[in-house]
One Martini backbone bead per residue (centre of mass of N, CA, C, O) as a GRO file, in nm:
protein
  292
    1MET     BB    1  -0.477  12.414   1.192
    2THR     BB    2  -0.637  12.718   1.169
    3TYR     BB    3  -0.934  12.866   1.136
    4ASP     BB    4  -1.167  13.106   0.990
    5LEU     BB    5  -1.464  13.247   1.134
    6TYR     BB    6  -1.743  13.413   1.004
    7ILE     BB    7  -1.995  13.590   1.191
    8ALA     BB    8  -2.304  13.639   1.348
    9ASP     BB    9  -2.543  13.687   1.543
   10ARG     BB   10  -2.628  13.431   1.764
   11SER     BB   11  -2.946  13.475   1.817
   12PHE     BB   12  -3.006  13.484   1.473
   13SER     BB   13  -2.782  13.315   1.305
   14SER     BB   14  -2.831  13.023   1.159
   15TRP     BB   15  -2.581  12.988   0.973
   16SER     BB   16  -2.365  13.045   1.179
   17LEU     BB   17  -2.438  12.801   1.366
   18ARG     BB   18  -2.358  12.594   1.158
   19GLY     BB   19  -2.066  12.677   1.114
   20TRP     BB   20  -1.977  12.641   1.409
   21LEU     BB   21  -2.042  12.340   1.461
   22MET     BB   22  -1.843  12.209   1.256
   23PHE     BB   23  -1.615  12.274   1.463
   24ALA     BB   24  -1.698  12.225   1.765
   25ARG     BB   25  -1.818  11.923   1.739
   26PHE     BB   26  -1.532  11.819   1.573
   27GLY     BB   27  -1.256  11.962   1.673
   28ILE     BB   28  -1.192  12.220   1.490
   29PRO     BB   29  -0.995  12.450   1.459
   30VAL     BB   30  -1.091  12.814   1.564
   31ARG     BB   31  -1.159  13.141   1.460
   32THR     BB   32  -1.356  13.404   1.554
   33HIS     BB   33  -1.564  13.645   1.373
   34MET     BB   34  -1.745  13.942   1.377
   35ILE     BB   35  -2.018  14.058   1.216
   36GLY     BB   36  -2.219  14.357   1.128
   37LEU     BB   37  -2.532  14.308   1.074
   38TYR     BB   38  -2.669  14.532   1.299
   39ASP     BB   39  -2.423  14.759   1.267
   40GLY     BB   40  -2.344  14.832   0.948
   41THR     BB   41  -2.055  14.643   0.872
   42MET     BB   42  -2.068  14.396   0.668
   43ARG     BB   43  -1.923  14.497   0.406
   44GLU     BB   44  -1.659  14.566   0.535
   45ASP     BB   45  -1.595  14.295   0.688
   46LEU     BB   46  -1.600  14.134   0.394
   47ALA     BB   47  -1.392  14.260   0.188
   48ALA     BB   48  -1.141  14.046   0.231
   49LEU     BB   49  -1.368  13.799   0.114
   50ALA     BB   50  -1.392  13.815  -0.166
   51PRO     BB   51  -1.731  13.746  -0.274
   52ALA     BB   52  -1.833  13.773  -0.001
   53ARG     BB   53  -2.194  13.853   0.146
   54LEU     BB   54  -2.217  13.623   0.355
   55VAL     BB   55  -2.306  13.426   0.633
   56PRO     BB   56  -2.079  13.225   0.660
   57VAL     BB   57  -1.715  13.228   0.667
   58MET     BB   58  -1.408  13.075   0.547
   59ARG     BB   59  -1.064  13.020   0.636
   60THR     BB   60  -0.807  12.864   0.560
   61PRO     BB   61  -0.475  12.802   0.651
   62GLU     BB   62  -0.404  12.889   0.336
   63GLY     BB   63  -0.644  13.116   0.245
   64THR     BB   64  -0.909  12.994   0.170
   65VAL     BB   65  -1.227  13.089   0.055
   66VAL     BB   66  -1.550  12.978   0.214
   67GLY     BB   67  -1.874  12.972   0.127
   68ASP     BB   68  -2.124  12.835   0.250
   69THR     BB   69  -2.227  12.566   0.425
   70LEU     BB   70  -2.217  12.340   0.208
   71ALA     BB   71  -1.913  12.403   0.121
   72MET     BB   72  -1.799  12.377   0.392
   73ALA     BB   73  -1.866  12.098   0.461
   74GLU     BB   74  -1.725  11.948   0.225
   75THR     BB   75  -1.442  12.067   0.281
   76LEU     BB   76  -1.405  11.947   0.560
   77HIS     BB   77  -1.442  11.650   0.487
   78GLU     BB   78  -1.192  11.644   0.292
   79ARG     BB   79  -0.987  11.744   0.523
   80HIS     BB   80  -1.155  11.553   0.757
   81PRO     BB   81  -1.230  11.225   0.724
   82ASP     BB   82  -1.207  11.140   1.041
   83ALA     BB   83  -1.435  11.326   1.198
   84GLY     BB   84  -1.741  11.241   1.115
   85LEU     BB   85  -1.948  11.432   0.952
   86TRP     BB   86  -2.027  11.189   0.809
   87PRO     BB   87  -2.151  10.898   0.748
   88ALA     BB   88  -1.991  10.612   0.668
   89ASP     BB   89  -2.219  10.504   0.525
   90PRO     BB   90  -2.320  10.544   0.199
   91ALA     BB   91  -2.618  10.546   0.229
   92LEU     BB   92  -2.635  10.742   0.459
   93ARG     BB   93  -2.482  10.969   0.341
   94GLY     BB   94  -2.680  11.019   0.111
   95LEU     BB   95  -2.919  11.089   0.284
   96ALA     BB   96  -2.793  11.321   0.447
   97ARG     BB   97  -2.749  11.491   0.206
   98TRP     BB   98  -3.038  11.527   0.125
   99ILE     BB   99  -3.162  11.657   0.391
  100VAL     BB  100  -2.958  11.897   0.380
  101ALA     BB  101  -3.033  12.013   0.113
  102GLU     BB  102  -3.327  12.065   0.166
  103MET     BB  103  -3.272  12.264   0.394
  104HIS     BB  104  -3.095  12.464   0.226
  105SER     BB  105  -3.350  12.510  -0.003
  106GLY     BB  106  -3.590  12.518   0.204
  107PHE     BB  107  -3.853  12.606   0.416
  108GLY     BB  108  -3.972  12.913   0.362
  109ALA     BB  109  -4.187  12.940   0.568
  110LEU     BB  110  -4.026  12.890   0.828
  111ARG     BB  111  -3.820  13.109   0.771
  112GLY     BB  112  -4.020  13.357   0.738
  113ASP     BB  113  -4.199  13.323   1.015
  114CYS     BB  114  -3.935  13.179   1.188
  115ALA     BB  115  -3.709  13.336   1.303
  116MET     BB  116  -3.422  13.295   1.458
  117GLN     BB  117  -3.438  13.263   1.814
  118LEU     BB  118  -3.259  13.257   2.160
  119LEU     BB  119  -3.427  13.400   2.401
  120TYR     BB  120  -3.726  13.262   2.360
  121ARG     BB  121  -4.081  13.196   2.396
  122TYR     BB  122  -4.343  13.197   2.222
  123GLU     BB  123  -4.690  13.286   2.284
  124GLY     BB  124  -4.935  13.201   2.053
  125PHE     BB  125  -4.835  13.092   1.800
  126ALA     BB  126  -4.971  13.104   1.453
  127ALA     BB  127  -4.949  12.878   1.232
  128SER     BB  128  -4.937  12.815   0.914
  129ASP     BB  129  -4.990  12.594   0.675
  130ALA     BB  130  -4.698  12.619   0.555
  131VAL     BB  131  -4.551  12.557   0.820
  132LEU     BB  132  -4.684  12.284   0.872
  133ALA     BB  133  -4.586  12.150   0.630
  134ASP     BB  134  -4.281  12.180   0.692
  135ILE     BB  135  -4.297  12.018   0.964
  136ASP     BB  136  -4.389  11.754   0.840
  137ARG     BB  137  -4.132  11.717   0.653
  138VAL     BB  138  -3.931  11.715   0.880
  139GLN     BB  139  -4.029  11.466   1.031
  140GLU     BB  140  -4.007  11.279   0.794
  141LEU     BB  141  -3.697  11.287   0.770
  142TRP     BB  142  -3.624  11.209   1.051
  143ALA     BB  143  -3.761  10.927   1.041
  144THR     BB  144  -3.599  10.823   0.814
  145ALA     BB  145  -3.321  10.846   0.931
  146ARG     BB  146  -3.380  10.658   1.191
  147LYS     BB  147  -3.460  10.403   1.031
  148ALA     BB  148  -3.211  10.362   0.849
  149SER     BB  149  -3.000  10.362   1.105
  150GLY     BB  150  -3.109  10.267   1.394
  151SER     BB  151  -3.125  10.482   1.601
  152ASP     BB  152  -3.048  10.508   1.976
  153THR     BB  153  -3.001  10.798   1.963
  154PRO     BB  154  -3.057  11.150   1.939
  155TRP     BB  155  -2.964  11.106   1.650
  156LEU     BB  156  -3.006  11.047   1.307
  157PHE     BB  157  -2.710  10.859   1.264
  158GLY     BB  158  -2.624  10.824   1.575
  159ASP     BB  159  -2.412  11.009   1.509
  160TYR     BB  160  -2.302  11.302   1.500
  161SER     BB  161  -2.380  11.525   1.224
  162LEU     BB  162  -2.444  11.739   0.970
  163ALA     BB  163  -2.746  11.693   0.987
  164ASP     BB  164  -2.757  11.820   1.277
  165VAL     BB  165  -2.638  12.088   1.210
  166PHE     BB  166  -2.873  12.183   1.012
  167TYR     BB  167  -3.107  12.119   1.228
  168ALA     BB  168  -3.064  12.317   1.474
  169PRO     BB  169  -3.236  12.563   1.384
  170VAL     BB  170  -3.498  12.412   1.353
  171ALA     BB  171  -3.517  12.343   1.651
  172ALA     BB  172  -3.516  12.642   1.744
  173ARG     BB  173  -3.771  12.717   1.619
  174ILE     BB  174  -3.968  12.526   1.742
  175ALA     BB  175  -3.896  12.624   2.034
  176GLY     BB  176  -3.945  12.949   1.986
  177TYR     BB  177  -4.270  12.883   1.879
  178GLY     BB  178  -4.423  12.624   1.962
  179LEU     BB  179  -4.422  12.397   1.767
  180PRO     BB  180  -4.598  12.119   1.639
  181ILE     BB  181  -4.498  11.794   1.759
  182GLY     BB  182  -4.396  11.505   1.816
  183ALA     BB  183  -4.221  11.305   2.035
  184LYS     BB  184  -3.973  11.230   1.867
  185ALA     BB  185  -3.912  11.517   1.774
  186GLN     BB  186  -3.884  11.645   2.050
  187SER     BB  187  -3.636  11.479   2.151
  188TYR     BB  188  -3.459  11.613   1.925
  189VAL     BB  189  -3.485  11.902   2.023
  190ASP     BB  190  -3.397  11.856   2.310
  191ALA     BB  191  -3.107  11.767   2.237
  192HIS     BB  192  -3.016  12.039   2.122
  193LEU     BB  193  -3.070  12.218   2.374
  194ALA     BB  194  -2.854  12.031   2.551
  195GLN     BB  195  -2.627  12.077   2.395
  196PRO     BB  196  -2.335  12.217   2.469
  197ASP     BB  197  -2.274  12.387   2.220
  198PHE     BB  198  -2.545  12.519   2.203
  199ARG     BB  199  -2.532  12.651   2.475
  200ARG     BB  200  -2.291  12.828   2.437
  201TRP     BB  201  -2.394  12.990   2.193
  202ARG     BB  202  -2.641  13.107   2.346
  203ALA     BB  203  -2.476  13.242   2.574
  204MET     BB  204  -2.309  13.438   2.399
  205GLY     BB  205  -2.565  13.586   2.271
  206LEU     BB  206  -2.663  13.699   2.559
  207THR     BB  207  -2.445  13.927   2.591
  208LYS     BB  208  -2.634  14.066   2.379
  209SER     BB  209  -2.830  14.358   2.316
  210TYR     BB  210  -3.156  14.484   2.210
  211SER     BB  211  -3.277  14.795   2.037
  212PRO     BB  212  -3.441  14.644   1.889
  213VAL     BB  213  -3.563  14.331   1.825
  214PRO     BB  214  -3.515  14.117   1.602
  215TYR     BB  215  -3.812  13.997   1.472
  216ALA     BB  216  -4.024  14.097   1.646
  217LEU     BB  217  -4.323  14.001   1.825
  218ASP     BB  218  -4.661  14.058   1.928
  219LEU     BB  219  -4.582  13.857   2.181
  220PRO     BB  220  -4.556  13.665   2.424
  221THR     BB  221  -4.325  13.546   2.672
  222GLY     BB  222  -4.102  13.286   2.758
  223PRO     BB  223  -3.900  13.059   2.847
  224TRP     BB  224  -3.655  12.890   2.751
  225PRO     BB  225  -3.682  12.532   2.675
  226GLY     BB  226  -3.433  12.462   2.795
  227PRO     BB  227  -3.211  12.423   3.023
  228ALA     BB  228  -3.192  12.530   3.327
  229PRO     BB  229  -3.021  12.765   3.475
  230ILE     BB  230  -2.800  12.857   3.684
  231PRO     BB  231  -2.807  13.085   3.926
  232ALA     BB  232  -2.697  13.419   3.819
  233ARG     BB  233  -2.485  13.724   3.882
  234ALA     BB  234  -2.384  14.010   3.841
  235VAL     BB  235  -2.103  14.198   3.994
  236ASP     BB  236  -1.897  14.464   4.086
  237SER     BB  237  -1.735  14.280   4.314
  238GLY     BB  238  -1.534  14.155   4.538
  239PRO     BB  239  -1.403  13.898   4.646
  240SER     BB  240  -1.292  13.595   4.509
  241VAL     BB  241  -1.209  13.263   4.488
  242ASN     BB  242  -1.063  13.356   4.241
  243GLU     BB  243  -0.767  13.498   4.071
  244THR     BB  244  -0.831  13.349   3.800
  245CYS     BB  245  -0.944  13.279   3.500
  246PRO     BB  246  -1.090  12.981   3.381
  247TYR     BB  247  -0.998  13.039   3.074
  248SER     BB  248  -0.715  13.229   3.066
  249GLY     BB  249  -0.558  13.299   3.360
  250ASP     BB  250  -0.625  13.575   3.421
  251PRO     BB  251  -0.690  13.841   3.595
  252VAL     BB  252  -0.939  13.956   3.776
  253THR     BB  253  -1.237  14.205   3.700
  254HIS     BB  254  -1.492  14.021   3.694
  255PHE     BB  255  -1.831  13.938   3.833
  256LEU     BB  256  -1.996  13.663   4.011
  257GLU     BB  257  -2.299  13.519   4.151
  258THR     BB  258  -2.317  13.184   4.313
  259GLY     BB  259  -2.411  13.016   4.583
  260GLY     BB  260  -2.284  13.252   4.767
  261LYS     BB  261  -2.051  13.314   4.549
  262VAL     BB  262  -1.754  13.456   4.411
  263TYR     BB  263  -1.653  13.509   4.062
  264GLY     BB  264  -1.380  13.545   3.839
  265PHE     BB  265  -1.293  13.757   3.546
  266CYS     BB  266  -1.120  13.913   3.271
  267ASN     BB  267  -1.421  13.983   3.149
  268ALA     BB  268  -1.730  14.035   3.051
  269PHE     BB  269  -1.778  13.806   2.858
  270CYS     BB  270  -1.696  13.577   3.044
  271ARG     BB  271  -1.908  13.645   3.258
  272ASP     BB  272  -2.179  13.652   3.085
  273LYS     BB  273  -2.168  13.364   2.952
  274THR     BB  274  -2.190  13.238   3.252
  275VAL     BB  275  -2.450  13.365   3.342
  276ALA     BB  276  -2.636  13.242   3.133
  277ASP     BB  277  -2.471  12.940   3.159
  278PRO     BB  278  -2.282  12.779   3.374
  279ALA     BB  279  -2.315  12.459   3.285
  280ALA     BB  280  -2.172  12.500   2.980
  281TRP     BB  281  -1.883  12.529   3.146
  282PRO     BB  282  -1.633  12.333   3.235
  283MET     BB  283  -1.429  12.538   3.368
  284PHE     BB  284  -1.648  12.637   3.573
  285THR     BB  285  -1.752  12.356   3.688
  286ALA     BB  286  -1.476  12.291   3.805
  287LEU     BB  287  -1.465  12.529   4.002
  288LEU     BB  288  -1.720  12.472   4.162
  289GLU     BB  289  -1.617  12.191   4.261
  290ALA     BB  290  -1.347  12.303   4.406
  291THR     BB  291  -1.551  12.520   4.582
  292ALA     BB  292  -1.762  12.347   4.750
   0.00000   0.00000   0.00000
């Protein structure tokens, strides 16, 4: 039972990030398809999914098309009740749905002034009073969830849930614009930035470059505030220590160097997503360990 998920550019599409995490984080099989949001082909790419006009959109294994992340979330919960998408406790589940719905429909100033971007951190961003009010409300909701659940994990309701899925792009906005938050909220943001699925999503987004960069601000930028990646760089040729791609098992044609050794991959995307964040990919880290 494999779903099809249609997404836009990973570095900028906050809703696509939510849609993808629903599958990746809960182990639901999915094939992803890229929609040309910035390439001018979005309407054409979504034509077969009418009446969908925005991303993400999913198609169930039976062929039913479901758009909008809130509808997708509830549909997946109905179809996979044992996956743990919502908290098991009814009271906590109601609270989780509440804060997700508020995120889904609110925080207009934060959305408008701080478009999600996963490239770097803006330095010197001056948040408006409206953005600061949104951030205060976000922190209030996060604190309410943690108090109600008694969570001693990094996540809002103990186990990672759809509430965390929906607030992952909020954490990315806070990180990418250096927005002021308290220590407990910062620990929650840091947990998102370090979460392996989030890191893989960001690494895949970094395989594509933009000129001009969407939503760019005239501000200096600094390094992305997540975990520092292992240094790696693309190189033109081998030989590599491995003969087959760690992801596909196909013969290698593209190469990177890290730690003084060359590793091979079956295509540029496999190589470039690994260059972006080598430690985010278990199959590659296993290869690193085997060849240490």
